[in-house]
N, C-alpha and C positions, 0 to 999 in steps of 0.2 A: 444465461452466459455469466460466469462466476467471474465476480470483483474483488482481489483481495487483498485485503489492506491490512495494516499493522498498527494502524493508530485507531485507540479506541473511543476517541472523542469524534474523530472523523466518522466511524461507522456509526456513533449514537446521534449524530446530527442528520445523518442520511436516512435514520432507519426512525425519527423522529417524528411524527405528523404536525408537531405545534411549532410555532418559532419561543424562543427563551430571550432574555434580557440580555445573553451574552453572544448570541446568535443575530439580533437585530440588525446588527450594521452589515449581512449578508445581503445581498442585492439578489431580489425575488427571483430573477432567471436564472439563477445557481441552486436556488430547490427545485431544478427542473429531475436529476437525482432520485429524489424521493416520489417523485411521477411513477418512473420509470420503475424504479422497486415498489410499487404497490398494485403495477401491472404484470410484475413478475418475470420482465424482459431480463432483468438483472438482478442476480444473489448476490450481495457481501457478503464475505467471508474472510472471516480472521486467521492472519498468519501469524505466528510468531515471528518475531524480531532477529531473533536467530535461522530462522525459516527461510524468510525471505533475500531471495537471491537480487532480487534489484538493490540493494543497499548498498553495496559497493558503487553504483551510477548516483545515487541521492546523497549520499554523507560520508563522512569521514568513519574508516573505522580502525581497529586494532590491526597491526600485521598477520595476528594469528585469524581472526574472521575475516578480514580478507583476502587472505592464500584460502581459506575452508572456500567460500564462497565462489570465488574465481574457478576454483579446481571442478564446483560442481555446477561452473558453465564452460567445463572444459577452456578454459584460458591456460595458456603454460609459457614459461619462461621460455625464449630461443635459445639459453645455453641447456633447456632441459630435451632440445628435441634430437641430440644425437646419440 
């Protein structure tokens, strides 16, 4: 299964087999993703933030980016239905 992510830090933490000073506060149980990746059950893929269609659901966007993403999801304004 492919897991798409636009956060380079999250991708690095998921793929890195050892802990660092900055990640020592993360509870051990959350490192399960590393084991899943090592087994090959999940592959983390980088997706550019401009191509991440989940962005309108996660963070505020400019009007232009929001419109482009909602269009790619097939969401339309009610006034456009006529």
